[in-house]
Biopython code that builds the backbone (N, CA, C, O; Angstrom):
import numpy as np
from Bio.PDB.StructureBuilder import StructureBuilder

atoms = [
    (1, "MET", "N", (-26.995, -26.393, 5.881)),
    (1, "MET", "CA", (-25.660, -26.552, 5.363)),
    (1, "MET", "C", (-25.257, -25.267, 4.634)),
    (1, "MET", "O", (-26.099, -24.601, 4.031)),
    (2, "SER", "N", (-24.008, -24.933, 4.690)),
    (2, "SER", "CA", (-23.520, -23.723, 4.059)),
    (2, "SER", "C", (-23.210, -23.975, 2.584)),
    (2, "SER", "O", (-23.092, -25.118, 2.143)),
    (3, "THR", "N", (-23.082, -22.889, 1.840)),
    (3, "THR", "CA", (-22.772, -23.005, 0.418)),
    (3, "THR", "C", (-21.306, -23.398, 0.243)),
    (3, "THR", "O", (-20.506, -23.289, 1.172)),
    (4, "LEU", "N", (-20.972, -23.851, -0.944)),
    (4, "LEU", "CA", (-19.579, -24.202, -1.228)),
    (4, "LEU", "C", (-18.676, -22.993, -1.039)),
    (4, "LEU", "O", (-17.580, -23.121, -0.492)),
    (5, "ALA", "N", (-19.114, -21.832, -1.478)),
    (5, "ALA", "CA", (-18.315, -20.622, -1.305)),
    (5, "ALA", "C", (-18.039, -20.356, 0.178)),
    (5, "ALA", "O", (-16.912, -20.025, 0.549)),
    (6, "GLU", "N", (-19.044, -20.498, 1.009)),
    (6, "GLU", "CA", (-18.861, -20.282, 2.458)),
    (6, "GLU", "C", (-17.900, -21.318, 3.040)),
    (6, "GLU", "O", (-17.055, -20.986, 3.872)),
    (7, "ARG", "N", (-18.029, -22.573, 2.603)),
    (7, "ARG", "CA", (-17.134, -23.623, 3.114)),
    (7, "ARG", "C", (-15.693, -23.397, 2.653)),
    (7, "ARG", "O", (-14.752, -23.636, 3.410)),
    (8, "LEU", "N", (-15.522, -22.937, 1.408)),
    (8, "LEU", "CA", (-14.165, -22.644, 0.933)),
    (8, "LEU", "C", (-13.555, -21.467, 1.681)),
    (8, "LEU", "O", (-12.370, -21.487, 2.015)),
    (9, "ARG", "N", (-14.350, -20.452, 1.942)),
    (9, "ARG", "CA", (-13.835, -19.316, 2.726)),
    (9, "ARG", "C", (-13.475, -19.751, 4.140)),
    (9, "ARG", "O", (-12.465, -19.312, 4.689)),
    (10, "ALA", "N", (-14.293, -20.608, 4.728)),
    (10, "ALA", "CA", (-13.987, -21.117, 6.074)),
    (10, "ALA", "C", (-12.696, -21.942, 6.044)),
    (10, "ALA", "O", (-11.872, -21.843, 6.954)),
    (11, "GLY", "N", (-12.526, -22.742, 5.012)),
    (11, "GLY", "CA", (-11.318, -23.549, 4.897)),
    (11, "GLY", "C", (-10.071, -22.717, 4.683)),
    (11, "GLY", "O", (-8.986, -23.103, 5.119)),
    (12, "ALA", "N", (-10.206, -21.579, 4.018)),
    (12, "ALA", "CA", (-9.057, -20.713, 3.743)),
    (12, "ALA", "C", (-8.764, -19.745, 4.882)),
    (12, "ALA", "O", (-7.690, -19.144, 4.925)),
    (13, "ALA", "N", (-9.701, -19.592, 5.797)),
    (13, "ALA", "CA", (-9.584, -18.560, 6.840)),
    (13, "ALA", "C", (-8.307, -18.648, 7.659)),
    (13, "ALA", "O", (-7.771, -17.622, 8.079)),
    (14, "HIS", "N", (-7.818, -19.842, 7.888)),
    (14, "HIS", "CA", (-6.624, -19.991, 8.728)),
    (14, "HIS", "C", (-5.404, -20.406, 7.918)),
    (14, "HIS", "O", (-4.434, -20.929, 8.466)),
    (15, "ARG", "N", (-5.457, -20.173, 6.634)),
    (15, "ARG", "CA", (-4.335, -20.489, 5.756)),
    (15, "ARG", "C", (-3.561, -19.208, 5.449)),
    (15, "ARG", "O", (-3.932, -18.121, 5.893)),
    (16, "PHE", "N", (-2.496, -19.351, 4.694)),
    (16, "PHE", "CA", (-1.674, -18.201, 4.326)),
    (16, "PHE", "C", (-2.470, -17.248, 3.436)),
    (16, "PHE", "O", (-3.378, -17.675, 2.723)),
    (17, "PRO", "N", (-2.129, -15.955, 3.477)),
    (17, "PRO", "CA", (-2.860, -14.967, 2.678)),
    (17, "PRO", "C", (-2.881, -15.268, 1.176)),
    (17, "PRO", "O", (-3.870, -14.967, 0.507)),
    (18, "HIS", "N", (-1.809, -15.855, 0.638)),
    (18, "HIS", "CA", (-1.822, -16.141, -0.805)),
    (18, "HIS", "C", (-2.870, -17.200, -1.134)),
    (18, "HIS", "O", (-3.459, -17.160, -2.214)),
    (19, "GLU", "N", (-3.113, -18.145, -0.230)),
    (19, "GLU", "CA", (-4.163, -19.142, -0.451)),
    (19, "GLU", "C", (-5.548, -18.511, -0.323)),
    (19, "GLU", "O", (-6.454, -18.835, -1.091)),
    (20, "GLN", "N", (-5.710, -17.619, 0.639)),
    (20, "GLN", "CA", (-6.980, -16.913, 0.782)),
    (20, "GLN", "C", (-7.276, -16.107, -0.475)),
    (20, "GLN", "O", (-8.405, -16.102, -0.966)),
    (21, "ALA", "N", (-6.257, -15.427, -0.995)),
    (21, "ALA", "CA", (-6.437, -14.633, -2.215)),
    (21, "ALA", "C", (-6.804, -15.532, -3.391)),
    (21, "ALA", "O", (-7.642, -15.165, -4.215)),
    (22, "ALA", "N", (-6.187, -16.698, -3.471)),
    (22, "ALA", "CA", (-6.481, -17.634, -4.562)),
    (22, "ALA", "C", (-7.928, -18.103, -4.500)),
    (22, "ALA", "O", (-8.612, -18.155, -5.522)),
    (23, "VAL", "N", (-8.390, -18.441, -3.309)),
    (23, "VAL", "CA", (-9.778, -18.883, -3.148)),
    (23, "VAL", "C", (-10.733, -17.760, -3.516)),
    (23, "VAL", "O", (-11.715, -17.991, -4.222)),
    (24, "GLU", "N", (-10.462, -16.559, -3.053)),
    (24, "GLU", "CA", (-11.336, -15.430, -3.368)),
    (24, "GLU", "C", (-11.381, -15.165, -4.870)),
    (24, "GLU", "O", (-12.440, -14.847, -5.411)),
    (25, "LEU", "N", (-10.244, -15.295, -5.545)),
    (25, "LEU", "CA", (-10.229, -15.085, -6.990)),
    (25, "LEU", "C", (-11.077, -16.133, -7.698)),
    (25, "LEU", "O", (-11.830, -15.809, -8.616)),
    (26, "ILE", "N", (-10.959, -17.374, -7.278)),
    (26, "ILE", "CA", (-11.777, -18.436, -7.878)),
    (26, "ILE", "C", (-13.259, -18.207, -7.602)),
    (26, "ILE", "O", (-14.099, -18.466, -8.464)),
    (27, "LEU", "N", (-13.579, -17.731, -6.425)),
    (27, "LEU", "CA", (-14.983, -17.500, -6.078)),
    (27, "LEU", "C", (-15.566, -16.261, -6.749)),
    (27, "LEU", "O", (-16.727, -16.261, -7.158)),
    (28, "ASP", "N", (-14.775, -15.224, -6.861)),
    (28, "ASP", "CA", (-15.317, -13.920, -7.237)),
    (28, "ASP", "C", (-15.104, -13.515, -8.681)),
    (28, "ASP", "O", (-15.783, -12.608, -9.162)),
    (29, "PHE", "N", (-14.180, -14.156, -9.394)),
    (29, "PHE", "CA", (-13.891, -13.689, -10.747)),
    (29, "PHE", "C", (-15.001, -14.114, -11.697)),
    (29, "PHE", "O", (-15.283, -15.300, -11.863)),
    (30, "HIS", "N", (-15.617, -13.127, -12.308)),
    (30, "HIS", "CA", (-16.683, -13.356, -13.280)),
    (30, "HIS", "C", (-16.349, -12.568, -14.533)),
    (30, "HIS", "O", (-15.970, -11.399, -14.455)),
    (31, "GLU", "N", (-16.486, -13.194, -15.670)),
    (31, "GLU", "CA", (-16.236, -12.502, -16.929)),
    (31, "GLU", "C", (-17.263, -11.401, -17.120)),
    (31, "GLU", "O", (-18.467, -11.656, -17.122)),
    (32, "ASP", "N", (-16.783, -10.179, -17.280)),
    (32, "ASP", "CA", (-17.649, -9.018, -17.546)),
    (32, "ASP", "C", (-18.854, -8.945, -16.617)),
    (32, "ASP", "O", (-19.954, -8.609, -17.055)),
    (33, "GLY", "N", (-18.657, -9.253, -15.345)),
    (33, "GLY", "CA", (-19.730, -9.114, -14.367)),
    (33, "GLY", "C", (-20.786, -10.190, -14.425)),
    (33, "GLY", "O", (-21.824, -10.058, -13.777)),
    (34, "GLY", "N", (-20.560, -11.257, -15.182)),
    (34, "GLY", "CA", (-21.532, -12.339, -15.264)),
    (34, "GLY", "C", (-21.624, -13.112, -13.966)),
    (34, "GLY", "O", (-20.948, -12.783, -12.991)),
    (35, "ARG", "N", (-22.449, -14.129, -13.950)),
    (35, "ARG", "CA", (-22.675, -14.895, -12.728)),
    (35, "ARG", "C", (-21.842, -16.170, -12.659)),
    (35, "ARG", "O", (-21.629, -16.689, -11.563)),
    (36, "TRP", "N", (-21.364, -16.693, -13.783)),
    (36, "TRP", "CA", (-20.647, -17.962, -13.811)),
    (36, "TRP", "C", (-19.269, -17.794, -13.187)),
    (36, "TRP", "O", (-18.593, -16.793, -13.427)),
    (37, "SER", "N", (-18.857, -18.757, -12.398)),
    (37, "SER", "CA", (-17.506, -18.757, -11.839)),
    (37, "SER", "C", (-16.994, -20.189, -11.843)),
    (37, "SER", "O", (-17.746, -21.116, -12.142)),
    (38, "TRP", "N", (-15.734, -20.374, -11.516)),
    (38, "TRP", "CA", (-15.144, -21.715, -11.539)),
    (38, "TRP", "C", (-15.794, -22.647, -10.533)),
    (38, "TRP", "O", (-15.823, -23.856, -10.762)),
    (39, "VAL", "N", (-16.319, -22.132, -9.423)),
    (39, "VAL", "CA", (-16.972, -23.032, -8.461)),
    (39, "VAL", "C", (-18.327, -23.511, -8.949)),
    (39, "VAL", "O", (-18.916, -24.408, -8.345)),
    (40, "SER", "N", (-18.834, -22.933, -10.027)),
    (40, "SER", "CA", (-20.063, -23.471, -10.602)),
    (40, "SER", "C", (-19.771, -24.528, -11.673)),
    (40, "SER", "O", (-20.693, -25.088, -12.267)),
    (41, "ASN", "N", (-18.495, -24.792, -11.911)),
    (41, "ASN", "CA", (-18.082, -25.833, -12.854)),
    (41, "ASN", "C", (-17.924, -27.137, -12.062)),
    (41, "ASN", "O", (-16.940, -27.321, -11.345)),
    (42, "GLU", "N", (-18.897, -28.030, -12.198)),
    (42, "GLU", "CA", (-18.895, -29.263, -11.394)),
    (42, "GLU", "C", (-17.689, -30.147, -11.653)),
    (42, "GLU", "O", (-17.202, -30.811, -10.738)),
    (43, "ASP", "N", (-17.206, -30.165, -12.875)),
    (43, "ASP", "CA", (-16.019, -30.969, -13.161)),
    (43, "ASP", "C", (-14.827, -30.450, -12.356)),
    (43, "ASP", "O", (-14.069, -31.233, -11.784)),
    (44, "PHE", "N", (-14.667, -29.117, -12.314)),
    (44, "PHE", "CA", (-13.587, -28.514, -11.524)),
    (44, "PHE", "C", (-13.770, -28.831, -10.039)),
    (44, "PHE", "O", (-12.837, -29.300, -9.387)),
    (45, "THR", "N", (-14.962, -28.577, -9.506)),
    (45, "THR", "CA", (-15.159, -28.774, -8.062)),
    (45, "THR", "C", (-15.063, -30.251, -7.677)),
    (45, "THR", "O", (-14.491, -30.578, -6.637)),
    (46, "ASN", "N", (-15.616, -31.147, -8.500)),
    (46, "ASN", "CA", (-15.522, -32.579, -8.183)),
    (46, "ASN", "C", (-14.084, -33.075, -8.226)),
    (46, "ASN", "O", (-13.724, -34.004, -7.503)),
    (47, "SER", "N", (-13.264, -32.464, -9.067)),
    (47, "SER", "CA", (-11.876, -32.895, -9.206)),
    (47, "SER", "C", (-10.941, -32.250, -8.197)),
    (47, "SER", "O", (-9.946, -32.858, -7.803)),
    (48, "CYS", "N", (-11.243, -31.034, -7.775)),
    (48, "CYS", "CA", (-10.255, -30.236, -7.046)),
    (48, "CYS", "C", (-10.640, -29.809, -5.633)),
    (48, "CYS", "O", (-9.769, -29.428, -4.851)),
    (49, "VAL", "N", (-11.911, -29.864, -5.298)),
    (49, "VAL", "CA", (-12.359, -29.389, -3.985)),
    (49, "VAL", "C", (-12.507, -30.572, -3.039)),
    (49, "VAL", "O", (-13.103, -31.595, -3.378)),
    (50, "VAL", "N", (-11.951, -30.406, -1.852)),
    (50, "VAL", "CA", (-12.057, -31.423, -0.808)),
    (50, "VAL", "C", (-12.957, -30.860, 0.280)),
    (50, "VAL", "O", (-12.614, -29.871, 0.928)),
    (51, "ASP", "N", (-14.119, -31.494, 0.481)),
    (51, "ASP", "CA", (-15.032, -31.077, 1.545)),
    (51, "ASP", "C", (-14.511, -31.703, 2.832)),
    (51, "ASP", "O", (-14.569, -32.920, 3.006)),
    (52, "ASP", "N", (-14.005, -30.871, 3.726)),
    (52, "ASP", "CA", (-13.316, -31.373, 4.915)),
    (52, "ASP", "C", (-14.251, -32.038, 5.912)),
    (52, "ASP", "O", (-14.058, -33.198, 6.274)),
    (53, "ASP", "N", (-15.252, -31.310, 6.351)),
    (53, "ASP", "CA", (-16.095, -31.846, 7.419)),
    (53, "ASP", "C", (-17.543, -31.368, 7.319)),
    (53, "ASP", "O", (-18.304, -31.476, 8.281)),
    (54, "GLY", "N", (-17.910, -30.854, 6.183)),
    (54, "GLY", "CA", (-19.255, -30.321, 6.011)),
    (54, "GLY", "C", (-19.379, -28.862, 6.402)),
    (54, "GLY", "O", (-20.364, -28.211, 6.056)),
    (55, "THR", "N", (-18.383, -28.334, 7.125)),
    (55, "THR", "CA", (-18.414, -26.922, 7.486)),
    (55, "THR", "C", (-17.313, -26.142, 6.791)),
    (55, "THR", "O", (-17.367, -24.914, 6.727)),
    (56, "SER", "N", (-16.311, -26.846, 6.268)),
    (56, "SER", "CA", (-15.253, -26.173, 5.527)),
    (56, "SER", "C", (-14.813, -27.058, 4.363)),
    (56, "SER", "O", (-15.039, -28.268, 4.354)),
    (57, "ALA", "N", (-14.188, -26.425, 3.398)),
    (57, "ALA", "CA", (-13.681, -27.131, 2.228)),
    (57, "ALA", "C", (-12.380, -26.463, 1.808)),
    (57, "ALA", "O", (-12.133, -25.301, 2.129)),
    (58, "THR", "N", (-11.565, -27.200, 1.099)),
    (58, "THR", "CA", (-10.314, -26.651, 0.591)),
    (58, "THR", "C", (-10.152, -27.028, -0.871)),
    (58, "THR", "O", (-10.774, -27.973, -1.358)),
    (59, "ILE", "N", (-9.325, -26.289, -1.549)),
    (59, "ILE", "CA", (-8.952, -26.635, -2.910)),
    (59, "ILE", "C", (-7.611, -27.333, -2.844)),
    (59, "ILE", "O", (-6.657, -26.812, -2.266)),
    (60, "ASP", "N", (-7.539, -28.498, -3.431)),
    (60, "ASP", "CA", (-6.268, -29.207, -3.536)),
    (60, "ASP", "C", (-5.550, -28.606, -4.745)),
    (60, "ASP", "O", (-5.910, -28.877, -5.890)),
    (61, "TRP", "N", (-4.544, -27.797, -4.477)),
    (61, "TRP", "CA", (-3.896, -27.025, -5.540)),
    (61, "TRP", "C", (-3.154, -27.914, -6.525)),
    (61, "TRP", "O", (-3.086, -27.587, -7.709)),
    (62, "ASP", "N", (-2.595, -29.029, -6.067)),
    (62, "ASP", "CA", (-1.945, -29.958, -6.996)),
    (62, "ASP", "C", (-2.971, -30.561, -7.956)),
    (62, "ASP", "O", (-2.728, -30.662, -9.158)),
    (63, "ARG", "N", (-4.111, -30.956, -7.410)),
    (63, "ARG", "CA", (-5.192, -31.468, -8.269)),
    (63, "ARG", "C", (-5.699, -30.393, -9.214)),
    (63, "ARG", "O", (-5.986, -30.665, -10.380)),
    (64, "ALA", "N", (-5.809, -29.164, -8.706)),
    (64, "ALA", "CA", (-6.290, -28.067, -9.542)),
    (64, "ALA", "C", (-5.340, -27.825, -10.711)),
    (64, "ALA", "O", (-5.784, -27.619, -11.840)),
    (65, "ARG", "N", (-4.035, -27.849, -10.445)),
    (65, "ARG", "CA", (-3.059, -27.665, -11.528)),
    (65, "ARG", "C", (-3.157, -28.813, -12.531)),
    (65, "ARG", "O", (-3.142, -28.585, -13.741)),
    (66, "ALA", "N", (-3.256, -30.035, -12.035)),
    (66, "ALA", "CA", (-3.369, -31.196, -12.924)),
    (66, "ALA", "C", (-4.655, -31.104, -13.751)),
    (66, "ALA", "O", (-4.648, -31.397, -14.947)),
    (67, "TRP", "N", (-5.754, -30.700, -13.116)),
    (67, "TRP", "CA", (-7.021, -30.548, -13.832)),
    (67, "TRP", "C", (-6.877, -29.493, -14.921)),
    (67, "TRP", "O", (-7.262, -29.723, -16.067)),
    (68, "TYR", "N", (-6.329, -28.346, -14.569)),
    (68, "TYR", "CA", (-6.154, -27.249, -15.520)),
    (68, "TYR", "C", (-5.320, -27.704, -16.721)),
    (68, "TYR", "O", (-5.674, -27.441, -17.870)),
    (69, "ASN", "N", (-4.220, -28.383, -16.442)),
    (69, "ASN", "CA", (-3.323, -28.823, -17.513)),
    (69, "ASN", "C", (-3.941, -29.908, -18.393)),
    (69, "ASN", "O", (-3.545, -30.067, -19.548)),
    (70, "SER", "N", (-4.897, -30.647, -17.866)),
    (70, "SER", "CA", (-5.486, -31.754, -18.621)),
    (70, "SER", "C", (-6.719, -31.350, -19.436)),
    (70, "SER", "O", (-7.226, -32.144, -20.229)),
    (71, "GLN", "N", (-7.193, -30.140, -19.245)),
    (71, "GLN", "CA", (-8.425, -29.704, -19.893)),
    (71, "GLN", "C", (-8.155, -29.012, -21.223)),
    (71, "GLN", "O", (-7.125, -28.361, -21.399)),
    (72, "ASP", "N", (-9.079, -29.159, -22.141)),
    (72, "ASP", "CA", (-9.070, -28.352, -23.352)),
    (72, "ASP", "C", (-9.926, -27.131, -23.037)),
    (72, "ASP", "O", (-11.153, -27.180, -23.113)),
    (73, "LEU", "N", (-9.270, -26.053, -22.687)),
    (73, "LEU", "CA", (-9.979, -24.832, -22.303)),
    (73, "LEU", "C", (-9.980, -23.803, -23.433)),
    (73, "LEU", "O", (-10.185, -22.612, -23.201)),
    (74, "SER", "N", (-9.748, -24.278, -24.659)),
    (74, "SER", "CA", (-9.662, -23.358, -25.792)),
    (74, "SER", "C", (-10.971, -22.622, -26.051)),
    (74, "SER", "O", (-10.959, -21.542, -26.641)),
    (75, "ASN", "N", (-12.085, -23.176, -25.627)),
    (75, "ASN", "CA", (-13.378, -22.505, -25.801)),
    (75, "ASN", "C", (-13.772, -21.679, -24.582)),
    (75, "ASN", "O", (-14.858, -21.101, -24.542)),
    (76, "THR", "N", (-12.896, -21.625, -23.600)),
    (76, "THR", "CA", (-13.150, -20.835, -22.398)),
    (76, "THR", "C", (-12.658, -19.413, -22.623)),
    (76, "THR", "O", (-11.591, -19.208, -23.202)),
    (77, "VAL", "N", (-13.412, -18.451, -22.179)),
    (77, "VAL", "CA", (-13.030, -17.048, -22.315)),
    (77, "VAL", "C", (-11.636, -16.857, -21.704)),
    (77, "VAL", "O", (-11.342, -17.359, -20.620)),
    (78, "ASP", "N", (-10.789, -16.118, -22.428)),
    (78, "ASP", "CA", (-9.400, -15.929, -21.998)),
    (78, "ASP", "C", (-9.279, -15.416, -20.571)),
    (78, "ASP", "O", (-8.422, -15.878, -19.818)),
    (79, "SER", "N", (-10.132, -14.461, -20.189)),
    (79, "SER", "CA", (-10.018, -13.878, -18.852)),
    (79, "SER", "C", (-10.339, -14.914, -17.771)),
    (79, "SER", "O", (-9.708, -14.912, -16.713)),
    (80, "LEU", "N", (-11.306, -15.794, -18.019)),
    (80, "LEU", "CA", (-11.630, -16.837, -17.048)),
    (80, "LEU", "C", (-10.497, -17.846, -16.929)),
    (80, "LEU", "O", (-10.147, -18.272, -15.828)),
    (81, "ARG", "N", (-9.933, -18.220, -18.057)),
    (81, "ARG", "CA", (-8.815, -19.166, -18.068)),
    (81, "ARG", "C", (-7.604, -18.557, -17.358)),
    (81, "ARG", "O", (-6.947, -19.229, -16.563)),
    (82, "ALA", "N", (-7.311, -17.295, -17.640)),
    (82, "ALA", "CA", (-6.174, -16.618, -17.012)),
    (82, "ALA", "C", (-6.373, -16.477, -15.503)),
    (82, "ALA", "O", (-5.435, -16.662, -14.728)),
    (83, "ALA", "N", (-7.592, -16.150, -15.096)),
    (83, "ALA", "CA", (-7.868, -15.997, -13.662)),
    (83, "ALA", "C", (-7.670, -17.316, -12.931)),
    (83, "ALA", "O", (-7.112, -17.340, -11.834)),
    (84, "LEU", "N", (-8.122, -18.408, -13.527)),
    (84, "LEU", "CA", (-7.945, -19.703, -12.885)),
    (84, "LEU", "C", (-6.468, -20.077, -12.815)),
    (84, "LEU", "O", (-6.004, -20.562, -11.783)),
    (85, "ASP", "N", (-5.735, -19.861, -13.885)),
    (85, "ASP", "CA", (-4.308, -20.161, -13.901)),
    (85, "ASP", "C", (-3.580, -19.353, -12.827)),
    (85, "ASP", "O", (-2.740, -19.887, -12.102)),
    (86, "PHE", "N", (-3.903, -18.076, -12.732)),
    (86, "PHE", "CA", (-3.279, -17.218, -11.723)),
    (86, "PHE", "C", (-3.661, -17.649, -10.316)),
    (86, "PHE", "O", (-2.806, -17.710, -9.433)),
    (87, "ALA", "N", (-4.941, -17.949, -10.098)),
    (87, "ALA", "CA", (-5.387, -18.393, -8.775)),
    (87, "ALA", "C", (-4.670, -19.678, -8.361)),
    (87, "ALA", "O", (-4.231, -19.809, -7.219)),
    (88, "ILE", "N", (-4.555, -20.616, -9.285)),
    (88, "ILE", "CA", (-3.848, -21.870, -8.969)),
    (88, "ILE", "C", (-2.385, -21.574, -8.664)),
    (88, "ILE", "O", (-1.815, -22.152, -7.738)),
    (89, "SER", "N", (-1.772, -20.679, -9.438)),
    (89, "SER", "CA", (-0.376, -20.308, -9.181)),
    (89, "SER", "C", (-0.211, -19.709, -7.791)),
    (89, "SER", "O", (0.769, -19.991, -7.102)),
    (90, "LEU", "N", (-1.161, -18.887, -7.379)),
    (90, "LEU", "CA", (-1.127, -18.340, -6.015)),
    (90, "LEU", "C", (-1.291, -19.455, -4.987)),
    (90, "LEU", "O", (-0.524, -19.542, -4.028)),
    (91, "GLY", "N", (-2.279, -20.293, -5.189)),
    (91, "GLY", "CA", (-2.573, -21.345, -4.226)),
    (91, "GLY", "C", (-1.458, -22.354, -4.068)),
    (91, "GLY", "O", (-1.194, -22.825, -2.962)),
    (92, "GLU", "N", (-0.801, -22.688, -5.167)),
    (92, "GLU", "CA", (0.281, -23.672, -5.090)),
    (92, "GLU", "C", (1.601, -23.038, -4.661)),
    (92, "GLU", "O", (2.628, -23.714, -4.596)),
    (93, "GLU", "N", (1.570, -21.740, -4.371)),
    (93, "GLU", "CA", (2.722, -20.999, -3.852)),
    (93, "GLU", "C", (3.859, -20.908, -4.877)),
    (93, "GLU", "O", (5.036, -20.952, -4.518)),
    (94, "ARG", "N", (3.494, -20.783, -6.136)),
    (94, "ARG", "CA", (4.496, -20.669, -7.199)),
    (94, "ARG", "C", (5.394, -19.453, -7.009)),
    (94, "ARG", "O", (6.573, -19.495, -7.362)),
    (95, "PHE", "N", (4.852, -18.373, -6.458)),
    (95, "PHE", "CA", (5.606, -17.128, -6.351)),
    (95, "PHE", "C", (6.376, -16.991, -5.039)),
    (95, "PHE", "O", (7.097, -16.012, -4.846)),
    (96, "ARG", "N", (6.232, -17.957, -4.143)),
    (96, "ARG", "CA", (6.989, -18.002, -2.881)),
    (96, "ARG", "C", (6.766, -16.784, -1.983)),
    (96, "ARG", "O", (7.695, -16.298, -1.339)),
    (97, "PHE", "N", (5.532, -16.303, -1.948)),
    (97, "PHE", "CA", (5.228, -15.137, -1.123)),
    (97, "PHE", "C", (5.554, -15.354, 0.349)),
    (97, "PHE", "O", (5.958, -14.422, 1.045)),
    (98, "ARG", "N", (5.380, -16.575, 0.818)),
    (98, "ARG", "CA", (5.649, -16.841, 2.239)),
    (98, "ARG", "C", (7.083, -16.526, 2.621)),
    (98, "ARG", "O", (7.364, -16.220, 3.780)),
    (99, "TRP", "N", (7.980, -16.597, 1.672)),
    (99, "TRP", "CA", (9.400, -16.471, 1.975)),
    (99, "TRP", "C", (9.959, -15.099, 1.622)),
    (99, "TRP", "O", (11.146, -14.849, 1.826)),
    (100, "MET", "N", (9.132, -14.212, 1.100)),
    (100, "MET", "CA", (9.595, -12.891, 0.673)),
    (100, "MET", "C", (9.456, -11.865, 1.779)),
    (100, "MET", "O", (8.571, -11.931, 2.632)),
    (101, "ALA", "N", (10.364, -10.923, 1.723)),
    (101, "ALA", "CA", (10.202, -9.740, 2.558)),
    (101, "ALA", "C", (9.052, -8.915, 1.976)),
    (101, "ALA", "O", (8.726, -9.045, 0.796)),
    (102, "LYS", "N", (8.448, -8.082, 2.793)),
    (102, "LYS", "CA", (7.336, -7.264, 2.322)),
    (102, "LYS", "C", (7.760, -6.394, 1.151)),
    (102, "LYS", "O", (6.987, -6.210, 0.210)),
    (103, "SER", "N", (8.964, -5.860, 1.190)),
    (103, "SER", "CA", (9.423, -5.004, 0.089)),
    (103, "SER", "C", (9.498, -5.784, -1.220)),
    (103, "SER", "O", (9.238, -5.228, -2.287)),
    (104, "GLU", "N", (9.848, -7.058, -1.146)),
    (104, "GLU", "CA", (9.921, -7.884, -2.357)),
    (104, "GLU", "C", (8.524, -8.184, -2.908)),
    (104, "GLU", "O", (8.288, -8.075, -4.112)),
    (105, "SER", "N", (7.606, -8.562, -2.023)),
    (105, "SER", "CA", (6.249, -8.833, -2.497)),
    (105, "SER", "C", (5.584, -7.558, -2.995)),
    (105, "SER", "O", (4.770, -7.610, -3.917)),
    (106, "ASP", "N", (5.915, -6.415, -2.402)),
    (106, "ASP", "CA", (5.390, -5.137, -2.886)),
    (106, "ASP", "C", (5.863, -4.860, -4.311)),
    (106, "ASP", "O", (5.106, -4.333, -5.126)),
    (107, "MET", "N", (7.127, -5.217, -4.614)),
    (107, "MET", "CA", (7.630, -5.022, -5.976)),
    (107, "MET", "C", (6.858, -5.884, -6.973)),
    (107, "MET", "O", (6.564, -5.437, -8.081)),
    (108, "LEU", "N", (6.527, -7.126, -6.581)),
    (108, "LEU", "CA", (5.737, -7.984, -7.465)),
    (108, "LEU", "C", (4.335, -7.410, -7.669)),
    (108, "LEU", "O", (3.804, -7.425, -8.780)),
    (109, "ALA", "N", (3.749, -6.910, -6.601)),
    (109, "ALA", "CA", (2.414, -6.318, -6.710)),
    (109, "ALA", "C", (2.450, -5.084, -7.608)),
    (109, "ALA", "O", (1.532, -4.869, -8.399)),
    (110, "THR", "N", (3.480, -4.287, -7.495)),
    (110, "THR", "CA", (3.622, -3.105, -8.345)),
    (110, "THR", "C", (3.773, -3.507, -9.807)),
    (110, "THR", "O", (3.164, -2.900, -10.688)),
    (111, "ALA", "N", (4.583, -4.528, -10.064)),
    (111, "ALA", "CA", (4.767, -5.004, -11.434)),
    (111, "ALA", "C", (3.452, -5.519, -12.006)),
    (111, "ALA", "O", (3.125, -5.241, -13.160)),
    (112, "ALA", "N", (2.693, -6.269, -11.205)),
    (112, "ALA", "CA", (1.398, -6.778, -11.661)),
    (112, "ALA", "C", (0.441, -5.621, -11.938)),
    (112, "ALA", "O", (-0.274, -5.637, -12.940)),
    (113, "ALA", "N", (0.423, -4.624, -11.065)),
    (113, "ALA", "CA", (-0.452, -3.464, -11.274)),
    (113, "ALA", "C", (-0.076, -2.716, -12.545)),
    (113, "ALA", "O", (-0.952, -2.258, -13.279)),
    (114, "ARG", "N", (1.222, -2.588, -12.809)),
    (114, "ARG", "CA", (1.658, -1.924, -14.041)),
    (114, "ARG", "C", (1.215, -2.715, -15.269)),
    (114, "ARG", "O", (0.762, -2.136, -16.256)),
    (115, "ALA", "N", (1.343, -4.016, -15.205)),
    (115, "ALA", "CA", (0.952, -4.855, -16.341)),
    (115, "ALA", "C", (-0.549, -4.753, -16.593)),
    (115, "ALA", "O", (-0.993, -4.737, -17.741)),
    (116, "ILE", "N", (-1.314, -4.686, -15.531)),
    (116, "ILE", "CA", (-2.771, -4.642, -15.644)),
    (116, "ILE", "C", (-3.248, -3.262, -16.105)),
    (116, "ILE", "O", (-4.197, -3.154, -16.882)),
    (117, "ASN", "N", (-2.598, -2.237, -15.632)),
    (117, "ASN", "CA", (-3.070, -0.864, -15.880)),
    (117, "ASN", "C", (-2.443, -0.206, -17.092)),
    (117, "ASN", "O", (-2.546, 1.013, -17.229)),
    (118, "TRP", "N", (-1.806, -0.942, -17.967)),
    (118, "TRP", "CA", (-1.140, -0.345, -19.117)),
    (118, "TRP", "C", (-2.117, 0.397, -20.034)),
    (118, "TRP", "O", (-1.721, 1.356, -20.697)),
    (119, "ARG", "N", (-3.366, -0.021, -20.085)),
    (119, "ARG", "CA", (-4.350, 0.603, -20.975)),
    (119, "ARG", "C", (-4.793, 1.977, -20.486)),
    (119, "ARG", "O", (-5.287, 2.786, -21.272)),
    (120, "SER", "N", (-4.619, 2.246, -19.191)),
    (120, "SER", "CA", (-5.126, 3.497, -18.643)),
    (120, "SER", "C", (-4.132, 4.660, -18.849)),
    (120, "SER", "O", (-4.394, 5.784, -18.421)),
    (121, "ARG", "N", (-3.020, 4.389, -19.492)),
    (121, "ARG", "CA", (-2.023, 5.456, -19.706)),
    (121, "ARG", "C", (-2.347, 6.270, -20.912)),
    (121, "ARG", "O", (-1.617, 7.206, -21.239)),
]
sb = StructureBuilder()
sb.init_structure("model")
sb.init_model(0)
sb.init_chain("A")
sb.init_seg("    ")
for serial, (resi, resn, name, xyz) in enumerate(atoms, 1):
    if name == "N":
        sb.init_residue(resn, " ", resi, " ")
    sb.init_atom(name, np.array(xyz, "f"), 0.0, 1.0, " ", f" {name:<3s}", serial, name[0])
structure = sb.get_structure()
């Protein structure tokens, strides 16, 4: 049997790029290079991950948003909490990337890069 990460990647493979990016962020984001990620949080995975057929899995973004909103994450590192919130926002299509022209999505990416890179100036 494959790992949850492999099943989630398989489930996202034929979805829109914003969903693929959301799954990758949930799988790969680690605070300061640590090993813990949201997929190692059993409460999150039991509440939000749907194992489709044993070979693929998906994240139910509505459940993920409801889970996020219902949790007391005040003891969670800010970067982990922010990454999950952003990933869910991508997955639930909050930013409407599917409907944007490339030039519009490029402007959003540029704005995000500016916000992230403000310290390097």
